[in-house]
C-alpha distance (Angstrom), angle and dihedral (degrees) to the residues before:
residue distance angle dihedral
M1 . . .
P2 3.82 . .
N3 3.77 117.5 .
K4 3.80 96.6 -109.4
V5 3.79 132.7 13.9
K6 3.81 112.9 -132.8
A7 3.81 118.1 -146.8
Y8 3.83 94.0 -143.8
E9 3.81 89.6 55.9
L10 3.80 90.5 51.4
Q11 3.82 91.7 53.3
S12 3.82 91.5 70.3
K13 3.82 94.3 50.1
S14 3.79 123.1 96.3
K15 3.79 125.6 -115.0
T16 3.82 93.2 -102.2
D17 3.82 92.7 49.1
L18 3.79 90.1 51.5
A19 3.81 91.0 49.2
K20 3.84 90.4 50.8
Q21 3.79 91.9 48.8
L22 3.81 90.2 49.0
V23 3.81 91.2 53.3
E24 3.83 90.5 48.8
L25 3.80 92.4 49.4
K26 3.80 92.5 47.9
G27 3.81 89.6 50.1
E28 3.78 90.2 50.2
L29 3.79 90.8 49.3
L30 3.79 90.2 51.0
S31 3.81 92.3 52.1
L32 3.82 91.3 46.7
R33 3.80 90.9 52.5
V34 3.81 90.4 50.6
Q35 3.82 89.9 50.6
K36 3.80 89.7 49.3
I37 3.80 90.4 57.5
A38 3.81 91.3 44.4
N39 3.84 89.5 55.4
G40 3.80 97.2 -103.2
S41 3.80 125.4 179.2
T42 3.80 118.9 -67.2
A43 3.82 90.9 -119.3
K44 3.81 89.6 63.3
I45 3.80 92.5 46.0
T46 3.83 92.0 52.6
R47 3.82 89.0 50.1
I48 3.84 89.0 66.1
N49 3.80 90.8 76.2
S50 3.83 94.3 51.4
V51 3.82 91.4 47.3
R52 3.82 90.6 51.4
K53 3.80 89.6 51.0
A54 3.81 90.6 48.5
I55 3.82 90.1 52.5
A56 3.80 89.1 50.8
R57 3.82 90.8 51.2
V58 3.80 92.4 50.8
L59 3.81 91.7 48.4
T60 3.81 91.0 47.3
V61 3.80 92.6 52.4
T62 3.82 92.0 47.5
N63 3.81 90.5 50.4
L64 3.80 91.9 48.2
K65 3.80 91.7 50.1
Q66 3.80 91.9 47.5
R67 3.81 91.9 50.1
Q68 3.82 90.7 47.0
H69 3.82 91.0 53.8
L70 3.81 90.6 47.1
R71 3.81 91.0 51.2
E72 3.81 90.1 52.8
F73 3.81 90.9 47.4
Y74 3.83 93.9 50.6
K75 3.82 95.2 39.7
K76 3.82 95.4 100.2
K77 3.82 95.7 32.7
R78 3.79 123.7 103.3
F79 3.81 97.7 -124.2
L80 3.80 132.4 36.6
P81 3.80 124.1 -146.7
L82 3.81 111.9 -102.8
D83 3.81 95.1 -110.0
L84 3.84 91.3 55.1
R85 3.80 95.1 50.0
P86 3.83 119.3 95.4
K87 3.81 111.3 -88.7
K88 3.84 102.3 -142.3
T89 3.82 112.3 145.8
R90 3.78 129.6 -53.3
A91 3.82 91.8 -113.1
I92 3.81 93.1 51.4
R93 3.81 91.4 47.6
R94 3.83 90.0 52.7
Q95 3.83 94.1 49.1
L96 3.79 120.8 111.3
T97 3.79 114.8 -100.9
K98 3.84 119.9 -117.8
H99 3.79 90.0 -102.3
E100 3.81 92.4 50.9
K101 3.81 91.8 48.7
L102 3.81 92.0 53.9
R103 3.82 95.8 48.8
V104 3.82 115.7 110.0
T105 3.80 131.0 -167.6
E106 3.82 121.5 -115.7
K107 3.80 91.0 -111.0
Q108 3.80 91.1 52.9
K109 3.82 91.6 48.9
K110 3.81 91.1 53.1
K111 3.80 91.2 47.9
R112 3.79 91.5 52.0
T113 3.81 94.2 48.8
H114 3.82 96.6 44.8
F115 3.80 97.9 37.5
P116 3.81 109.4 32.2
L117 3.80 121.9 178.2
R118 3.79 111.3 -74.3
K119 3.77 121.4 -117.7
F120 3.79 116.7 -143.2
A121 3.81 126.2 -162.0
L122 3.78 113.0 -138.5
K123 3.80 125.7 -153.1
A124 3.78 112.9 -124.5
């Protein structure tokens, strides 16, 4: 196994390659933990941290790829899943859209047409 897994190198790998690498890293972590209990060398014990980080990088890249594919799949659809929608704040998400703000009831339309705002002439 190389000393450190780089995220940009993982980006080019396929889903199956990433899954294989994840299995290898988890196996390595398991063996390192066994050696830790069996009083292994300190170099092996310190490697546990880097292997854990490498596993996290692989999982992060797989999640990013999966989300990217989901975004492409839902691009032309009417609704997005909640986790793909922009987060913003709860208040902003609950706000009326521009279209909803501009909508007017029939009664209000009639009122506006029949009773427009009055214009007053002021003496200077």
